[in-house]
Backbone as ProteinMPNN parsed JSONL, in Angstrom:
{"seq_chain_A": "MASTAPVPPRDPLLARILGESDPPPETSERILDAAAEQVEHFGVRRFTLDDVARRLGISRVTIYRYFPKRDALVEAVVLRELHRFLRAIDTAVEPYETLEERLVEGVVFALSYLRGHRLLGRVLRTEPELILPALTVRADRVLAAGREFIAGFALREAERGGLALRKEEIEGLSELLARSVLSFVLTPDSVLGMRTDAEVRDFAERYLTPILRTVSTPR", "coords_chain_A": {"N_chain_A": [[269.176, 45.188, 191.611], [272.424, 45.49, 192.019], [274.141, 47.133, 189.031], [276.569, 45.092, 187.045], [278.338, 46.035, 185.818], [281.265, 47.193, 184.274], [283.711, 49.412, 186.339], [285.353, 52.617, 184.657], [288.295, 51.738, 182.759], [291.435, 51.786, 183.608], [293.499, 50.15, 182.64], [295.128, 50.658, 179.539], [294.726, 48.235, 177.515], [292.729, 47.132, 178.121], [290.955, 49.817, 178.306], [290.898, 50.174, 175.475], [290.139, 47.711, 174.508], [287.037, 47.278, 176.034], [286.19, 50.176, 174.684], [284.306, 50.03, 172.736], [281.617, 52.254, 172.007], [279.97, 52.652, 170.518], [278.192, 50.967, 167.752], [280.107, 49.681, 164.851], [280.655, 50.795, 161.76], [278.285, 49.199, 159.08], [279.934, 47.94, 156.779], [282.293, 47.822, 157.861], [281.635, 46.583, 159.406], [281.451, 44.499, 158.552], [283.367, 43.129, 157.051], [285.334, 42.916, 159.242], [284.206, 39.976, 160.145], [284.338, 38.619, 158.032], [287.002, 38.559, 157.496], [287.478, 37.448, 160.26], [286.681, 35.141, 160.2], [288.115, 34.152, 157.408], [290.811, 33.907, 159.27], [289.899, 31.909, 161.01], [289.523, 29.559, 159.068], [292.204, 29.339, 157.89], [294.485, 30.139, 159.193], [296.759, 33.036, 160.792], [298.958, 33.657, 159.429], [298.747, 33.276, 156.236], [297.118, 34.801, 156.007], [295.2, 37.358, 154.402], [294.868, 41.009, 153.009], [293.749, 40.593, 150.374], [292.483, 38.295, 150.051], [290.445, 38.795, 151.756], [288.725, 40.586, 150.702], [288.053, 39.436, 148.332], [286.585, 37.236, 149.689], [284.192, 38.699, 150.415], [283.927, 39.947, 147.836], [284.141, 42.332, 147.53], [286.013, 45.129, 146.398], [289.736, 45.536, 147.202], [290.354, 48.494, 147.85], [288.372, 49.074, 148.961], [288.593, 47.813, 151.341], [290.808, 49.112, 152.756], [289.924, 52.313, 153.204], [288.934, 51.658, 155.543], [290.706, 49.757, 156.997], [293.597, 50.584, 157.169], [295.903, 48.955, 156.355], [297.323, 45.207, 157.049], [298.105, 44.367, 159.111], [296.448, 46.196, 161.025], [294.061, 45.346, 160.645], [294.173, 43.044, 161.427], [294.651, 43.409, 164.599], [292.21, 44.887, 164.977], [290.08, 42.216, 164.564], [290.968, 40.822, 166.623], [291.138, 42.341, 168.805], [288.15, 43.3, 169.028], [287.05, 40.486, 169.312], [287.704, 40.241, 172.037], [286.192, 42.303, 173.0], [283.625, 41.013, 172.833], [283.752, 39.054, 174.385], [284.517, 39.71, 176.953], [281.662, 41.2, 177.337], [280.342, 39.547, 176.958], [280.756, 38.271, 179.581], [279.82, 40.153, 181.388], [276.871, 39.934, 180.815], [276.515, 37.045, 181.09], [276.873, 36.808, 184.223], [275.792, 38.963, 186.1], [272.766, 37.803, 186.161], [273.556, 36.989, 188.955], [273.328, 37.182, 192.429], [275.406, 37.293, 194.502], [278.774, 37.922, 194.693], [280.415, 36.112, 195.47], [278.378, 33.825, 193.825], [278.985, 34.867, 191.665], [281.653, 35.041, 190.938], [282.59, 32.197, 191.121], [280.399, 31.722, 188.792], [281.239, 33.253, 186.639], [283.917, 31.97, 185.955], [283.189, 29.778, 185.079], [281.853, 30.295, 182.797], [283.8, 31.896, 181.821], [285.904, 29.929, 180.845], [284.445, 27.985, 179.39], [283.711, 29.335, 176.547], [286.178, 30.319, 176.051], [287.594, 27.902, 175.551], [285.697, 27.047, 173.578], [285.909, 28.988, 171.78], [286.312, 29.625, 168.509], [288.164, 30.732, 166.441], [290.281, 31.214, 168.052], [290.771, 28.828, 169.206], [292.049, 27.857, 166.745], [294.131, 29.302, 165.724], [296.165, 28.761, 168.536], [296.476, 25.888, 167.837], [297.52, 25.824, 165.4], [299.221, 27.777, 165.05], [300.681, 28.05, 167.139], [302.987, 29.819, 167.958], [302.503, 32.191, 167.414], [300.572, 33.657, 169.013], [301.383, 32.518, 171.789], [303.604, 33.462, 173.318], [302.678, 35.898, 174.004], [300.481, 34.89, 175.921], [301.864, 33.852, 177.408], [304.564, 34.432, 178.661], [304.779, 36.567, 178.067], [303.081, 38.252, 179.091], [301.627, 40.421, 180.175], [300.616, 42.333, 179.564], [297.911, 40.95, 179.298], [296.898, 40.04, 181.454], [297.043, 42.105, 183.285], [294.938, 43.871, 182.551], [292.998, 41.916, 182.561], [293.273, 41.651, 184.94], [291.698, 44.07, 186.299], [289.462, 43.858, 184.932], [288.283, 42.253, 186.07], [288.214, 42.885, 189.138], [286.988, 44.853, 189.243], [284.034, 44.285, 189.485], [284.692, 43.044, 192.467], [284.878, 45.91, 193.636], [283.259, 47.585, 193.587], [281.669, 46.319, 195.533], [282.701, 46.875, 197.574], [282.525, 49.143, 197.94], [280.119, 49.492, 198.637], [279.741, 48.378, 201.101], [279.805, 45.95, 201.299], [282.097, 44.109, 201.124], [284.938, 43.113, 202.724], [287.551, 44.288, 201.652], [290.631, 45.907, 201.066], [291.818, 47.791, 198.508], [294.243, 46.879, 197.1], [294.262, 43.887, 197.639], [291.437, 43.567, 196.839], [292.971, 43.372, 193.973], [294.523, 41.459, 193.758], [293.645, 39.09, 194.154], [291.986, 39.247, 192.435], [293.915, 38.939, 189.872], [295.097, 36.189, 190.272], [292.309, 34.978, 190.196], [292.301, 35.783, 187.123], [294.764, 34.387, 186.191], [294.8, 31.73, 187.163], [292.207, 31.143, 184.548], [293.273, 31.96, 182.913], [295.429, 29.955, 182.64], [294.16, 27.594, 182.311], [293.119, 27.79, 180.318], [294.873, 27.679, 178.493], [296.082, 24.759, 178.685], [294.396, 22.513, 179.661], [294.929, 19.619, 180.809], [294.338, 18.346, 183.657], [294.772, 16.997, 187.408], [292.572, 17.513, 188.102], [289.976, 17.808, 187.038], [288.12, 19.811, 185.215], [287.212, 19.645, 182.715], [284.366, 19.722, 182.337], [281.644, 21.916, 182.401], [280.391, 21.681, 184.638], [282.254, 20.152, 186.105], [284.49, 22.433, 186.545], [282.934, 24.331, 187.679], [282.258, 23.198, 190.525], [285.687, 22.944, 190.774], [285.938, 26.304, 191.026], [284.325, 26.055, 193.468], [285.289, 24.594, 195.542], [287.698, 25.552, 195.864], [288.051, 28.364, 195.157], [286.138, 29.732, 196.061], [286.369, 29.605, 198.753], [288.992, 31.437, 199.217], [288.14, 33.566, 198.776], [286.974, 34.121, 200.534], [288.264, 34.097, 202.923], [289.901, 36.054, 202.997], [288.205, 38.232, 202.719], [287.535, 38.112, 205.347], [287.178, 39.895, 208.111], [289.82, 41.499, 210.044]], "CA_chain_A": [[269.736, 44.449, 192.154], [273.154, 46.673, 191.25], [275.112, 46.51, 188.023], [277.715, 44.468, 187.091], [279.023, 46.907, 184.241], [283.047, 47.137, 184.627], [284.269, 50.231, 186.397], [286.093, 53.116, 183.497], [289.075, 51.174, 183.172], [292.717, 52.315, 183.79], [294.718, 49.388, 181.88], [294.972, 50.89, 178.506], [294.597, 47.404, 176.656], [290.847, 46.982, 178.531], [290.571, 50.964, 177.858], [290.858, 49.688, 174.102], [288.445, 46.523, 174.184], [286.158, 47.895, 176.358], [286.227, 50.988, 174.183], [283.627, 50.544, 171.359], [280.373, 52.421, 172.779], [278.959, 52.985, 168.631], [278.193, 49.477, 166.691], [280.863, 50.056, 163.828], [279.485, 51.347, 160.198], [277.976, 47.931, 158.302], [280.835, 47.418, 155.625], [283.357, 47.892, 158.401], [281.608, 44.77, 160.674], [281.525, 43.137, 157.448], [285.074, 43.057, 156.993], [285.798, 42.141, 160.647], [283.81, 39.019, 160.106], [284.99, 38.175, 156.561], [288.194, 38.654, 158.239], [287.781, 36.271, 161.35], [286.5, 33.739, 159.283], [289.791, 33.82, 156.875], [291.719, 33.624, 160.279], [289.695, 30.496, 161.395], [289.789, 28.606, 158.217], [293.221, 29.726, 157.385], [295.522, 30.684, 159.968], [297.139, 34.44, 160.586], [300.48, 33.718, 158.536], [298.247, 33.234, 155.217], [296.039, 36.063, 156.165], [295.952, 38.71, 153.251], [293.43, 41.473, 152.651], [293.237, 40.34, 148.785], [291.444, 37.061, 150.793], [289.124, 39.116, 152.724], [288.163, 41.446, 149.817], [287.617, 38.138, 147.693], [285.68, 36.832, 150.529], [283.421, 39.886, 150.163], [283.076, 40.136, 146.774], [284.548, 43.663, 147.136], [287.853, 45.624, 146.162], [290.844, 45.762, 148.77], [290.635, 49.721, 148.09], [286.878, 49.684, 149.946], [289.386, 47.556, 153.049], [291.954, 50.113, 152.928], [289.36, 52.571, 153.914], [288.622, 51.271, 156.85], [291.967, 49.539, 157.996], [294.929, 50.997, 155.687], [296.999, 47.771, 156.807], [296.658, 44.246, 157.087], [298.052, 44.366, 160.964], [295.379, 46.949, 161.688], [293.039, 44.484, 160.343], [294.143, 41.653, 162.388], [294.184, 43.347, 165.494], [290.759, 44.769, 165.064], [289.78, 41.476, 164.674], [291.511, 40.517, 167.832], [290.377, 43.876, 169.755], [286.275, 42.952, 168.78], [286.493, 39.207, 170.13], [288.229, 40.442, 173.256], [285.268, 43.303, 173.543], [282.569, 40.468, 172.696], [283.913, 37.964, 175.562], [284.289, 40.018, 178.124], [280.608, 41.979, 177.157], [279.397, 37.916, 177.425], [280.746, 37.723, 180.649], [279.123, 40.799, 182.359], [276.078, 38.823, 180.724], [276.289, 36.044, 181.775], [277.124, 36.693, 185.449], [274.321, 39.932, 186.168], [271.459, 37.241, 187.187], [273.684, 36.388, 190.344], [272.846, 38.452, 193.46], [276.367, 37.559, 195.235], [279.999, 38.053, 194.438], [280.813, 34.256, 195.311], [277.742, 33.259, 192.727], [279.191, 35.846, 190.123], [282.746, 34.29, 191.041], [282.009, 30.853, 190.409], [279.52, 31.263, 187.233], [282.098, 34.256, 185.751], [284.961, 31.429, 186.275], [282.343, 28.502, 184.367], [281.508, 30.844, 182.16], [285.09, 32.135, 180.692], [286.292, 28.725, 180.211], [283.489, 27.443, 178.309], [283.626, 30.435, 176.136], [286.935, 30.277, 175.82], [287.798, 27.01, 174.971], [284.756, 26.714, 172.666], [285.9, 29.895, 170.595], [286.651, 29.02, 167.143], [289.301, 31.756, 166.06], [291.041, 31.336, 169.388], [291.338, 27.51, 168.969], [292.289, 27.268, 164.977], [295.71, 30.087, 166.262], [296.734, 27.788, 169.309], [296.263, 24.65, 167.694], [298.111, 25.217, 164.206], [300.01, 28.523, 164.719], [301.134, 28.627, 168.734], [304.161, 30.534, 168.112], [302.087, 33.908, 166.946], [300.215, 34.043, 170.248], [301.896, 31.903, 173.306], [304.799, 34.515, 174.246], [302.002, 37.288, 174.466], [299.466, 34.915, 176.802], [302.843, 33.034, 178.634], [306.413, 35.296, 179.103], [304.721, 38.111, 177.596], [301.213, 38.359, 179.339], [301.617, 41.424, 181.616], [299.267, 43.695, 179.594], [296.769, 40.84, 179.126], [296.836, 39.759, 183.045], [296.218, 43.518, 183.621], [293.485, 43.805, 181.858], [291.842, 40.774, 182.997], [292.483, 41.974, 186.568], [291.355, 45.085, 186.346], [287.817, 44.02, 184.829], [287.427, 41.674, 187.449], [288.423, 43.906, 190.205], [285.776, 46.025, 188.904], [283.047, 43.72, 190.292], [284.549, 43.191, 193.645], [285.604, 47.152, 193.889], [281.711, 48.229, 193.728], [280.71, 45.624, 196.382], [283.556, 47.088, 198.613], [282.525, 50.286, 198.393], [278.912, 49.546, 199.011], [280.394, 48.172, 202.216], [279.429, 44.388, 201.594], [283.255, 43.633, 200.948], [285.752, 44.343, 203.667], [288.857, 44.284, 201.373], [291.322, 46.805, 200.332], [291.791, 47.611, 196.824], [295.351, 45.684, 196.885], [293.932, 42.852, 197.869], [290.966, 42.845, 195.726], [293.379, 43.136, 193.214], [295.354, 40.724, 194.563], [292.696, 38.014, 194.073], [291.6, 39.283, 190.403], [294.842, 38.854, 189.365], [294.524, 35.113, 190.851], [291.473, 34.349, 188.566], [292.63, 36.321, 186.017], [295.929, 33.569, 186.013], [293.519, 30.471, 186.731], [291.641, 31.049, 183.842], [294.27, 31.572, 181.635], [296.14, 28.688, 183.078], [293.787, 25.984, 182.442], [292.973, 27.211, 178.575], [295.988, 27.034, 177.58], [296.618, 23.36, 179.473], [293.585, 22.51, 180.045], [294.32, 18.638, 181.09], [294.788, 18.518, 184.935], [294.134, 16.396, 187.903], [291.247, 18.504, 188.98], [289.225, 17.345, 186.127], [288.503, 20.847, 184.723], [286.889, 19.556, 181.895], [283.131, 20.208, 181.969], [281.067, 22.858, 183.499], [280.021, 21.376, 186.195], [283.986, 20.387, 187.264], [285.045, 23.752, 186.663], [282.341, 24.808, 188.891], [283.248, 22.162, 191.65], [286.483, 23.348, 191.325], [285.349, 27.337, 191.508], [283.377, 26.196, 195.259], [285.947, 23.981, 196.577], [288.964, 26.764, 195.732], [288.17, 29.769, 194.612], [285.156, 30.823, 197.091], [287.156, 29.83, 200.283], [289.776, 31.994, 199.138], [287.536, 34.882, 198.999], [285.814, 34.679, 202.089], [289.601, 33.751, 204.159], [290.913, 36.979, 202.557], [287.178, 39.268, 203.298], [287.261, 38.28, 206.734], [287.772, 41.516, 208.874], [290.908, 41.313, 210.719]], "C_chain_A": [[271.177, 45.759, 191.185], [273.976, 46.101, 190.516], [276.055, 45.768, 188.168], [278.654, 45.022, 186.085], [280.249, 47.267, 184.909], [283.017, 49.095, 185.137], [285.362, 51.653, 184.851], [287.207, 52.639, 183.982], [290.218, 51.776, 182.925], [293.907, 51.672, 182.947], [294.285, 50.176, 180.392], [294.842, 49.926, 177.443], [293.309, 47.475, 177.118], [290.791, 48.336, 178.353], [290.025, 50.157, 176.499], [289.757, 48.9, 173.583], [287.543, 47.151, 174.447], [285.577, 49.374, 175.542], [285.299, 51.558, 172.891], [281.735, 50.535, 171.613], [279.195, 52.473, 171.541], [279.308, 51.908, 168.012], [279.131, 50.687, 165.46], [280.018, 50.23, 162.276], [279.497, 49.543, 159.606], [278.741, 47.338, 157.421], [281.884, 47.555, 157.037], [283.222, 46.421, 159.19], [281.692, 43.667, 159.419], [282.402, 42.397, 157.045], [285.482, 42.546, 157.885], [285.249, 40.448, 160.378], [284.184, 38.094, 159.245], [286.47, 37.853, 157.535], [288.66, 37.078, 159.359], [287.562, 34.881, 160.963], [287.457, 33.183, 158.165], [290.491, 32.857, 157.911], [291.386, 31.905, 160.593], [290.037, 29.626, 160.166], [291.302, 28.258, 157.654], [294.951, 29.986, 157.971], [295.835, 32.088, 160.001], [298.056, 34.317, 159.332], [299.852, 33.539, 157.092], [296.806, 34.205, 154.998], [296.205, 37.323, 154.797], [294.358, 39.794, 153.382], [293.089, 41.236, 151.087], [292.175, 39.137, 149.644], [290.299, 37.505, 151.079], [288.377, 39.85, 151.15], [287.126, 40.039, 148.959], [286.423, 37.126, 148.207], [284.121, 37.178, 150.253], [282.887, 40.138, 149.05], [283.486, 42.127, 146.461], [285.964, 43.913, 146.795], [288.745, 46.191, 147.568], [290.961, 47.276, 148.594], [289.368, 50.029, 149.419], [288.128, 49.118, 151.461], [290.057, 48.762, 153.348], [291.039, 51.642, 153.571], [289.106, 52.844, 155.49], [289.819, 50.459, 157.996], [292.996, 49.268, 156.486], [295.717, 49.795, 155.514], [296.755, 46.46, 157.225], [296.714, 43.999, 158.98], [297.272, 44.665, 161.012], [294.099, 46.05, 161.943], [292.868, 43.179, 161.403], [293.87, 41.956, 164.057], [292.703, 44.367, 165.615], [290.001, 43.677, 165.168], [289.763, 41.19, 165.897], [290.925, 41.544, 169.132], [288.843, 43.098, 170.25], [286.425, 41.501, 169.522], [286.776, 38.984, 171.522], [287.043, 40.939, 173.919], [284.069, 42.14, 173.691], [282.925, 39.354, 174.003], [283.804, 38.836, 176.397], [282.393, 41.304, 178.214], [279.905, 40.281, 177.638], [279.53, 37.535, 178.993], [280.101, 38.213, 181.389], [277.408, 40.013, 182.173], [275.575, 38.031, 181.552], [276.194, 35.74, 184.001], [276.139, 37.745, 186.12], [273.009, 39.197, 186.429], [272.102, 37.358, 188.78], [273.729, 37.498, 190.963], [274.639, 38.515, 194.038], [277.583, 37.564, 194.826], [280.512, 36.872, 194.042], [280.236, 33.548, 194.376], [278.894, 33.879, 191.815], [280.814, 35.21, 189.944], [282.624, 33.394, 190.095], [281.493, 30.899, 188.825], [280.641, 31.941, 185.968], [282.892, 33.144, 185.546], [284.477, 29.956, 185.027], [282.566, 28.772, 183.086], [283.063, 31.062, 181.143], [285.932, 31.005, 180.089], [285.931, 28.067, 179.344], [283.775, 27.857, 176.738], [284.987, 30.451, 175.598], [287.838, 29.429, 174.906], [287.338, 26.363, 173.528], [285.361, 28.103, 171.437], [286.865, 29.4, 169.328], [287.934, 29.738, 166.611], [290.703, 31.229, 166.899], [291.918, 29.845, 169.173], [292.169, 27.134, 167.473], [294.312, 27.763, 165.613], [296.368, 29.145, 166.898], [297.278, 26.338, 168.86], [297.398, 24.757, 166.218], [299.427, 26.615, 164.313], [300.114, 29.083, 166.414], [302.058, 29.627, 168.893], [303.835, 32.142, 167.863], [301.703, 34.056, 168.443], [300.477, 33.407, 171.78], [302.638, 33.004, 174.046], [303.411, 35.872, 174.152], [300.431, 36.923, 175.422], [300.68, 33.837, 177.658], [303.571, 34.09, 179.031], [306.073, 37.114, 179.019], [303.217, 38.725, 177.859], [300.907, 39.256, 180.393], [300.367, 42.049, 181.233], [297.74, 42.606, 179.416], [296.215, 40.386, 180.7], [296.854, 41.176, 183.773], [295.349, 44.254, 183.482], [292.49, 42.74, 182.062], [291.755, 41.126, 184.468], [291.789, 42.711, 186.87], [289.74, 44.716, 185.982], [287.43, 42.747, 185.527], [287.278, 42.233, 188.365], [287.4, 44.622, 189.967], [284.198, 45.658, 189.661], [283.333, 43.889, 191.996], [284.45, 44.9, 194.419], [283.92, 47.85, 194.506], [280.955, 47.288, 195.282], [281.361, 45.88, 197.451], [282.608, 48.409, 198.635], [281.175, 50.611, 198.562], [278.469, 48.967, 200.839], [279.859, 46.338, 202.122], [280.548, 43.548, 201.584], [284.409, 44.482, 201.913], [287.234, 43.726, 203.144], [289.52, 45.2, 200.584], [291.622, 46.594, 198.773], [293.248, 46.75, 196.673], [295.259, 44.835, 196.982], [292.774, 42.243, 197.12], [292.237, 43.01, 194.265], [294.408, 41.915, 192.518], [294.681, 39.074, 193.862], [292.206, 37.865, 192.83], [292.744, 39.064, 189.588], [295.019, 37.117, 189.708], [294.092, 34.816, 189.926], [292.125, 34.38, 187.315], [293.889, 34.978, 185.307], [295.29, 32.332, 185.792], [292.694, 29.993, 185.616], [292.621, 30.828, 182.573], [295.412, 30.429, 181.687], [295.203, 27.479, 182.042], [293.272, 26.436, 180.578], [294.263, 26.943, 178.295], [296.486, 25.516, 177.703], [295.554, 23.167, 180.424], [293.442, 20.452, 180.963], [295.092, 18.731, 183.049], [293.794, 17.492, 185.836], [292.815, 16.331, 188.645], [290.763, 18.437, 188.418], [289.113, 18.971, 185.244], [287.885, 20.979, 183.239], [285.34, 19.922, 181.173], [282.712, 21.355, 182.813], [280.665, 22.289, 184.774], [281.578, 20.903, 187.196], [284.513, 21.621, 187.34], [284.583, 24.547, 187.862], [282.225, 23.966, 190.3], [284.483, 22.792, 191.885], [286.766, 25.072, 191.625], [284.879, 27.52, 193.06], [284.201, 25.722, 195.799], [287.306, 25.315, 196.613], [288.987, 28.015, 196.184], [287.515, 30.879, 195.698], [286.006, 30.738, 198.001], [288.224, 30.814, 200.089], [289.314, 33.426, 199.324], [286.922, 35.052, 199.756], [287.048, 34.244, 203.423], [289.903, 35.515, 203.981], [289.538, 38.326, 202.701], [287.414, 39.179, 204.768], [288.04, 39.251, 207.554], [289.011, 40.959, 210.21], [291.223, 42.078, 211.977]], "O_chain_A": [[271.008, 46.507, 190.222], [274.552, 45.043, 190.766], [276.541, 45.624, 189.289], [279.627, 44.417, 185.636], [280.229, 47.634, 186.084], [282.435, 49.93, 184.444], [286.116, 51.003, 184.127], [287.499, 52.786, 185.169], [290.181, 52.449, 181.895], [294.937, 52.254, 182.607], [293.08, 50.269, 180.157], [294.812, 50.434, 176.321], [292.587, 48.027, 176.288], [289.762, 48.148, 177.704], [288.924, 49.608, 176.463], [288.881, 49.109, 172.744], [286.948, 47.735, 173.541], [284.421, 49.674, 175.841], [285.306, 52.629, 172.284], [280.903, 49.631, 171.527], [277.971, 52.369, 171.622], [280.474, 51.702, 167.677], [278.966, 51.89, 165.257], [278.927, 49.764, 161.946], [280.477, 48.803, 159.695], [278.422, 46.189, 157.118], [282.59, 46.617, 156.668], [284.044, 45.553, 159.485], [281.916, 42.457, 159.397], [282.31, 41.213, 156.719], [286.142, 41.536, 157.64], [286.179, 39.647, 160.462], [284.36, 36.913, 159.545], [286.685, 36.808, 158.149], [289.524, 36.202, 159.326], [288.103, 33.831, 161.312], [287.597, 31.972, 157.99], [290.74, 31.659, 157.773], [292.167, 30.958, 160.494], [290.998, 28.881, 160.36], [291.591, 27.195, 157.104], [296.057, 30.004, 157.431], [295.163, 32.672, 159.151], [297.783, 34.924, 158.297], [300.833, 33.727, 156.373], [295.892, 34.247, 154.174], [297.212, 37.942, 154.452], [293.218, 39.464, 153.711], [292.073, 41.777, 150.651], [290.979, 39.423, 149.707], [289.243, 36.928, 150.82], [287.367, 39.3, 150.711], [285.917, 39.816, 149.019], [285.627, 36.47, 147.535], [283.181, 36.428, 149.993], [281.712, 40.485, 148.931], [283.182, 42.866, 145.524], [286.888, 43.104, 146.883], [288.478, 46.932, 148.514], [291.886, 47.634, 149.323], [289.388, 50.804, 150.376], [288.427, 49.88, 152.381], [289.708, 49.383, 154.351], [291.614, 52.115, 154.552], [289.098, 53.812, 156.249], [289.863, 50.494, 159.226], [293.127, 48.51, 155.525], [296.228, 49.643, 154.404], [295.757, 46.44, 157.945], [295.854, 43.648, 159.787], [296.494, 43.714, 161.097], [293.37, 45.976, 162.932], [291.909, 42.608, 161.923], [293.194, 41.212, 164.768], [292.254, 44.384, 166.761], [289.031, 43.877, 165.9], [288.677, 41.231, 166.477], [290.377, 41.226, 170.188], [288.517, 42.566, 171.311], [285.724, 41.459, 170.534], [286.386, 38.023, 172.184], [286.656, 40.481, 174.994], [283.44, 42.273, 174.74], [281.905, 38.884, 174.508], [282.643, 38.846, 176.805], [282.194, 42.059, 179.165], [279.106, 40.072, 178.55], [278.766, 36.781, 179.596], [279.551, 37.504, 182.231], [276.798, 39.599, 183.159], [274.672, 38.09, 182.386], [275.684, 34.874, 184.712], [275.49, 37.123, 186.962], [272.1, 39.873, 186.909], [271.391, 37.727, 189.715], [274.032, 38.588, 190.477], [275.191, 39.615, 194.029], [277.484, 36.571, 194.106], [280.919, 36.508, 192.939], [280.913, 32.675, 193.832], [279.685, 33.097, 191.288], [281.165, 34.91, 188.803], [282.562, 33.477, 188.869], [282.011, 30.3, 187.883], [280.867, 31.473, 184.852], [282.663, 32.975, 184.348], [285.279, 29.333, 184.332], [283.169, 28.054, 182.288], [283.313, 30.522, 180.066], [286.547, 31.115, 179.028], [286.671, 27.527, 178.522], [284.01, 27.034, 175.854], [284.948, 30.645, 174.383], [288.539, 29.795, 173.963], [287.936, 25.657, 172.716], [285.106, 27.957, 170.242], [287.981, 28.886, 169.395], [288.833, 28.939, 166.349], [291.814, 30.95, 166.448], [293.13, 29.678, 169.035], [292.825, 26.103, 167.327], [295.283, 27.033, 165.815], [297.186, 28.509, 166.233], [298.242, 25.758, 169.358], [298.082, 23.759, 165.993], [300.48, 26.452, 163.698], [299.745, 30.181, 166.832], [302.009, 30.329, 169.903], [304.613, 33.08, 168.042], [302.549, 34.601, 169.151], [299.847, 33.78, 172.77], [302.342, 33.387, 175.178], [303.894, 36.974, 174.409], [299.551, 37.74, 175.692], [300.245, 33.074, 178.52], [303.047, 34.754, 179.925], [306.552, 38.166, 179.444], [302.48, 39.397, 177.137], [300.136, 39.021, 181.323], [299.393, 42.3, 181.942], [296.631, 43.139, 179.388], [295.01, 40.47, 180.936], [296.631, 41.171, 184.984], [295.002, 45.196, 184.194], [291.307, 42.793, 181.723], [290.745, 41.035, 185.166], [291.01, 42.388, 187.766], [288.844, 45.22, 186.659], [286.282, 42.306, 185.491], [286.108, 42.277, 188.744], [286.912, 45.07, 191.005], [283.441, 46.458, 190.21], [282.611, 44.552, 192.741], [284.022, 45.059, 195.562], [283.646, 48.409, 195.568], [279.937, 47.63, 195.884], [280.944, 45.332, 198.471], [281.907, 48.507, 199.642], [280.857, 51.797, 198.648], [277.441, 49.084, 201.506], [279.6, 45.722, 203.156], [280.386, 42.375, 201.921], [284.718, 45.673, 201.969], [287.945, 42.971, 203.807], [289.109, 45.382, 199.438], [291.645, 45.573, 198.085], [293.127, 45.784, 195.92], [296.196, 44.252, 196.436], [292.725, 41.068, 196.756], [291.781, 42.274, 193.39], [294.823, 41.628, 191.395], [295.302, 38.218, 193.233], [292.004, 36.822, 192.208], [292.47, 38.994, 188.39], [295.112, 36.764, 188.533], [294.689, 34.448, 188.914], [292.448, 33.433, 186.598], [293.873, 34.696, 184.109], [295.148, 31.82, 184.682], [292.399, 28.803, 185.51], [292.714, 29.98, 181.685], [296.149, 30.161, 180.738], [295.689, 26.706, 181.216], [293.105, 25.558, 179.731], [294.616, 25.86, 177.829], [297.258, 25.084, 176.847], [295.59, 23.476, 181.615], [292.423, 20.012, 181.495], [296.2, 19.153, 183.38], [292.656, 17.142, 185.522], [292.25, 15.538, 189.399], [290.131, 19.461, 188.68], [290.124, 19.271, 184.609], [287.943, 22.027, 182.596], [285.113, 20.258, 180.011], [283.348, 21.709, 183.806], [280.803, 22.822, 185.874], [281.896, 21.15, 188.359], [285.078, 21.876, 188.404], [285.238, 25.161, 188.705], [282.038, 24.744, 191.236], [284.651, 23.255, 193.013], [287.707, 25.322, 192.378], [284.941, 28.543, 193.742], [284.289, 26.225, 196.919], [287.613, 25.826, 197.69], [289.57, 28.602, 197.096], [287.847, 32.003, 196.077], [286.586, 31.794, 198.253], [288.497, 31.204, 201.224], [289.961, 34.298, 199.903], [286.223, 36.059, 199.869], [286.744, 34.115, 204.609], [290.122, 36.145, 205.015], [289.998, 39.465, 202.792], [287.485, 40.235, 205.397], [289.264, 39.354, 207.632], [288.821, 40.109, 211.079], [292.273, 41.863, 212.584]]}, "name": "protein", "num_of_chains": 1, "seq": "MASTAPVPPRDPLLARILGESDPPPETSERILDAAAEQVEHFGVRRFTLDDVARRLGISRVTIYRYFPKRDALVEAVVLRELHRFLRAIDTAVEPYETLEERLVEGVVFALSYLRGHRLLGRVLRTEPELILPALTVRADRVLAAGREFIAGFALREAERGGLALRKEEIEGLSELLARSVLSFVLTPDSVLGMRTDAEVRDFAERYLTPILRTVSTPR"}
């Protein structure tokens, strides 16, 4: 079966998210783990490098060697979580043969993963003003990264001749999927259900795969 790994990214944010080809040093990874736990328990506003140092039992100077300021550590935590999310999607859809199956199972996995993400849930619940602008009125960077990541699967299918879609059509459909996932993460209540994996799968099969079939029908 053909690989489902994403094509080399053009979007700068996606390139940063996917750019972790080598594992970080062990100490750096421990710092990121501790920082993520600190945010989960106390939020971003109360997050300090001193707190992370105490949690690990190391000096603040040690943290400075890897992350020279607080914002750099917070950003590194966010990028690592996004990296893990996209790689997890790769793994989740890899067993499926067709693009339709990968579309459906990718949507199911993405919503389940993001809704169960403790760090994201904490910030959305207690400090929404810190993250909502980047996911709503200023979501262009997030959507661009998501659009390109999703489009990677369809572009390879098109290159093999199995999908009669132009590049701009693939990008349009990919943006629709990215916007759908983001919307249902931020606003889960819906007349469509969308609370359980079975409901999400039914939604994707009823509404998203027909769109894929329609736009991929040769004109």
